[in-house]
C-alpha positions in Angstrom: 33.0 22.5 4.4 30.7 20.3 7.0 27.1 20.5 7.1 25.6 23.0 9.6 23.4 21.4 12.9 20.2 22.0 11.3 21.1 20.3 8.0 22.4 17.5 9.9 19.2 17.1 11.8 17.4 17.4 8.2 19.0 14.7 7.3 18.6 12.7 10.5 14.9 13.4 10.6 14.7 12.9 6.5 16.2 9.3 7.1 13.3 8.6 9.6 10.9 9.9 7.6 11.3 10.7 3.9 8.9 13.8 4.1 11.0 16.9 3.3 8.6 19.1 4.9 8.4 17.3 8.3 12.0 16.7 8.1 12.3 20.3 7.9 9.9 21.2 10.6 11.8 18.7 12.8 15.2 20.2 12.1 14.0 23.4 13.3 12.9 25.1 10.1 9.8 27.5 10.2 6.5 25.7 9.2 5.8 28.4 7.1 8.8 28.0 4.9 9.6 23.9 5.6 8.2 23.0 2.1 10.9 25.6 0.4 13.4 24.6 2.7 13.0 21.0 2.5 13.2 21.2 -1.6 16.5 23.6 -1.0 18.1 21.1 1.2 17.2 17.9 -0.8 18.8 19.9 -4.1 21.8 21.0 -2.0 25.1 18.8 -2.9 26.3 18.5 0.4 22.8 17.5 1.9 22.7 14.9 -0.8 25.6 13.5 -0.5 24.9 13.0 3.2 22.0 11.2 2.7 23.4 8.7 0.2 26.4 8.1 2.5 24.1 7.3 5.6 21.9 5.0 3.2 24.8 3.4 2.2 26.2 2.9 5.6 22.2 1.4 6.6 22.5 -0.6 3.3 26.2 -2.0 4.6 25.4 -2.4 8.3 21.9 -3.6 8.3 21.7 -5.0 4.8 18.8 -2.5 4.3 18.9 -2.4 0.3 16.0 -1.2 -2.1 15.7 -4.7 -3.2 15.2 -6.0 0.2 12.3 -3.5 1.4 10.6 -4.2 -2.2 10.9 -8.3 -1.4 9.1 -7.8 2.4 6.6 -5.4 0.8 5.8 -8.3 -1.9 5.9 -10.9 1.0 2.9 -8.6 2.3 1.1 -7.9 -1.1 1.1 -11.5 -2.3 0.1 -13.0 0.9 -2.6 -15.4 1.7 -4.3 -15.9 4.7 -5.6 -19.5 3.8 -1.5 -20.3 4.5 -2.5 -18.6 8.5 -6.0 -19.7 9.1 -8.1 -22.6 7.5 -11.7 -22.8 7.7 -14.8 -25.3 6.8 -18.1 -26.1 7.8 -18.9 -29.5 9.5 -22.0 -30.9 8.7 -23.0 -33.7 11.0 -26.5 -36.0 10.9 -28.0 -35.5 14.8 -31.0 -37.8 14.2 -34.0 -38.7 11.8 -37.1 -36.6 12.0 -40.1 -38.2 13.5 -42.3 -36.6 11.1 -41.0 -37.1 8.2 -38.2 -39.5 8.7 -35.5 -37.2 7.0 -32.2 -36.7 8.6 -31.9 -33.6 10.4 -28.3 -32.0 10.2 -26.6 -30.0 12.0 -23.8 -27.3 10.7 -21.1 -26.0 12.6 -17.9 -23.8 11.2 -14.7 -24.7 12.4 -11.6 -22.5 11.8 -8.2 -23.5 12.6 -5.0 -21.7 13.1 -1.8 -23.0 11.6 0.9 -23.6 14.5 3.4 -20.7 14.1 6.5 -23.7 13.9 4.6 -24.7 10.8 4.0 -21.4 8.8 6.5 -20.3 6.1 9.0 -17.2 6.4 6.4 -15.1 4.3 3.3 -16.3 5.8 4.8 -15.1 9.1 6.0 -11.5 7.8 2.2 -11.1 6.4 0.8 -11.1 9.8 0.7 -8.3 11.7 -1.3 -9.4 15.0 -2.5 -12.6 16.8 -4.6 -12.0 19.6 -6.9 -13.6 22.2 -10.4 -12.8 22.7 -12.2 -12.6 26.4 -14.1 -15.4 25.3 -11.0 -17.5 24.4 -11.4 -16.9 20.7 -8.1 -16.2 18.5 -7.9 -13.7 16.2 -5.4 -13.0 13.4 -4.8 -9.8 11.5 -2.9 -9.5 8.5 -0.9 -6.7 7.2 -2.1 -4.2 4.9 -2.3 -6.2 1.2 -3.9 -3.6 -0.5 -1.5 -0.9 0.6 1.9 -3.1 0.0 0.5 -3.6 -3.4 -0.1 0.2 -4.0 3.4 0.9 -2.9 4.9 -1.7 -5.1 2.8 -0.4 -8.0 4.1 3.1 -7.0 7.5 1.7 -7.1 7.4 0.1 -10.2 5.3 3.4 -12.1 2.3 1.3 -12.8 -0.2 4.1 -11.5 0.7 7.1 -13.9 -2.4 9.3 -14.3 -4.3 8.9 -17.5 -3.7 11.9 -19.9 -5.8 11.7 -23.0 -4.3 12.8 -26.4 -5.2 16.1 -27.3 -6.9 15.8 -30.6 -4.4 17.7 -33.7 -5.6 20.4 -35.4 -7.7 18.9 -37.8 -9.3 16.2 -35.6 -10.2 19.4 -33.8 -11.9 21.2 -36.4 -13.8 18.1 -37.5 -14.6 17.7 -34.0 -16.3 21.5 -33.8 -17.9 21.0 -37.1 -19.7 18.2 -35.9 -20.4 19.6 -32.6 -21.8 22.6 -34.5 -23.7 20.3 -36.7 -25.4 18.9 -33.8 -26.6 22.4 -32.4 -28.4 23.0 -35.5 -30.2 19.8 -36.3 -33.7 21.3 -34.6 -35.7 18.2 -36.0 -33.8 15.4 -34.2 -33.6 17.8 -30.7 -37.8 18.2 -31.1 -37.7 14.0 -31.5 
C-alpha cells in the first residue's frame, strides 16, 4: 500500500524544511491541526520509510551525508576572518615639528583582502558575500559563525538544560529546619 497524495506532499515538504508543522501545512493539512498531523505522519511507518528512502537516495546521488553537513558547519563555525582579510596600521614619519624638533607621525590603516585563488577551501566556504561599495571599498561578509557553532553543539548534545538535583528527604528536612531557624533569629534580623 502506497502513500496518499497528501502524505507524499508532506514528505517532499519535510525534506525541504524539516519542520513538521510547516510541512503539514504545505501538504494541505489545516493549520489548526498541522502540529498533530505532523506528529502522526512522522510516526507513521510508511511515511518514515519514505523519508528514510529519499534521504538515502540524496546521500547516494548528491553525496549528502550527516558527516558532510557537519563538516560544512565546522568550516563556518571554526572559520577565521584573518584567512580572508588582513589589516594593519601604517606609521610614517612626515617631518620634524618646527617648535620641538620631534618627528611628526602619520598613522593610516591598511586593509587587504586575500586573492580568491589563494584562499583555502575552508576559508572560501566561510565567505557569505564580497561586495564593492559606491566609493570603491570592498566589503567581506562571513557566514554566521555563532549559528554554525550552536548547530554543531546541538548535534553533539552539548546544550542540555541544567536541571538541579532535587535534595533527598533528609537534605530537604535539614534545609527546612535551617530555614525555620533563620526565620526565628530575631536578634540577627534586627542587627
